[in-house]
C-alpha positions, 0 to 999 in steps of 0.5 A: 120283506115279510119273507126276510122277517120270517127267516130272521125270526125262524132260525131253522128256516134256511136249513128247512129250505135246503132240506126241502130242496133235497126232498124235492130232488128225490121226488118226495111228495104226498104219501111218500113214507120217510123214516128218520134215524133218530139218535136224539143228538144235535144233528138228528134233533134239528132234522126231526124238527125241520122234517116235522115242520115240512109236513104241511108244505110237503105232505109226506108221512114221517116216522122215526126210529131209535136204536138202543145200543145199550153200551152207555149207562145213559142209553135208557134216558136217551130213548126216553128223551127221543120218545118225548121229542117225537111225541111232542111233534106227533111223529111215531117212534119205533125203538129197537134194542141191539147188542153190538157184538163185532164179527171177526175183523170188524170194529165196534163202529162198523158192527153198530152200523151193520146192526143199525141198518139191519134193524131198519130193514123190517120197517116198511118205508120208501126212504131212510133219512139220516142227519149226516152233515157237511163235516161228516162228509169231509171226515168220511172222505178222509176216513175212506181214503185212509182205508184205501178206498177206490173212487166209489168209496171216496165219493162218500155219501150222496144226498139222494141215494136210490136203491133198487128193491130197497128203501132209498137213502136221504141225507138232506143236511150234507150241505150244512155245517155242524156249526150252522146246525148248532147255531140254529138249534141254540137259537131255536131253543132245541134240546138234545142228548150228548153221547159221551162215546163221541169224544172217545178217540179210540174210535177212528172217526172220533180221532179224525173229528177231534184229533185231526180235522181241527188242525187241518181246518186251522191250516186249511179253513175251506177243507170241508168244502174242498173235500165235499167238492172232491167227493163230487169229482169221485162220484162223477168218476164212479158214475162213468165206471158204472156205465162201463160196467153196465156195458160190459155186463150187457156184452157178456150176457146180462146177469149171468156172464159168458166166461169167454166174454169175460176173458176178453175184458182187461183185468181192471174192467173185469174187477170193475164189473164184479164190484159193480154187480156186488154193489147192485146186490148190496153186498160188501166188497171182498179185500183186494187179495181175495178178489184178485185171486178169485179173478185169477182162478176164473181166468186160468181154469178150463171151462170144463172145471166148475168153480165156487170161490167164497169172497167173504159175503159173496161167492163167485161161481163158474160152470161150463161157459157161465159165471155168476155171483151170489150172496154167501150160501147159508148152511144146509141142515145137518140132519133130515127135516121131518115133513108132512103134506101141507107143511112149509120148511125153510131149506138153505137160502129158500123155503120148500112150499106145498100146495094142493093139486088134483091129479098131479104132483105127489100122491097124498094117499101114498104120503099119508100111508108112509112111515117117514117123510123127510126133506134131505140133501142128496146122499151118496148113491141115491137114485130115482126113476122119473115117469117114463125114464130109467132109474138114474143117479140123482147127481146125473139127473142134476147134471143133465138138467144143467145144475152146477155141482154146488147147486145140485148138492143144495137141491132139497129132496123129499125122501119117503121111507128111504126112497126119493119121492121128489127133487127140486128142479128134477120132479116127482118119482114115478112111484109117487106120482098122483093118479088122475083125479086123486088128491095130490100136492105140488112141492116147490123150492122158492128162493131169492133170484140172486142165488140162481145162475138163471134167476130162477125163484121156484124149482 
């Protein structure tokens, strides 16, 4: 009876129990670090109070993050209100200020979401927590279906979403309606901010929320539960497609795929494999036309022909009998970068690093006496003689080393007084090799493994 009386006097108790269940399913425990995306609105205000109250029961470390979009004249007041709420609950709050500038073909909502997520990336936490609720889930299913989503998109949001190499996502309110949140908040005497842009039906989600869903709910009262159940079915189907893609990837060689192996897949399985890998890389999907044309070229071209096919935020590569995916390749510097022994320089998708060595690598004395030392890309006709080998064109050396043309052209070269002294992935020129016992430096180009067909991070 005591438990029943407590629930009657604590309007947030039922929501707190549901949130605790989701956190337990995710394995949240002592010293787990959670960061709440806190707008100051109804949904995130309820979740802030619930999570703050759960810290004694589940001793996780809680912080909050507010994104100041600057799009409303009330934005400063909202940030101040968020600061006061978090201070009252002893929850550390970080505030990030962004300016929403949509890219070509990107709406304001999508741009704001992209920048909001980018602001989260630098925060060292294990879980990002957001206050999406059951009504949001229903709207997301419809919104994505209207945009032609496949089963992964139609599966909408998951309460627990683990991601390799990045913080997981927790949405512990997905089973709670907005009406229940509002009733609990009112009964608990909570205060929140109202973003006037949420009523602007020029935005797609607001149109669904205010112009479509009320009429649908009036005709089909159980629509939110029905769409949430449909999302579960889509998620089950998506899981099966992921299992199939994992099996196809293993048969085709793992992270870099055998082109002959890919030829044995149906068009649907090949597209499923590519989408699966892009999701694993946390990259957006290309549109259907671009993906279809890229896969057509991959199937139709001879193995002797290298391919480098941009697909928006990703690139599909093929060289000899191997195919692989990378993020879009950053632009290389258009002019040589001045370098001196010991310096570290950003180059393309990586960094040229230098460490001191003895009797190996590049001769420090030779470098110190040089007039110019610079990091450059391969230029027409540049040649180098490696120790014990004849002088050769660096393009040929890269080819002999197995680098695809797109990789050969991106390898950084140390040019000293107009001569090649070092080339990433190839080595040190004989004329610049450090004598035994002398001071030397070793250069490496360090880049994320996702940019390499072989998963190499240091060249």
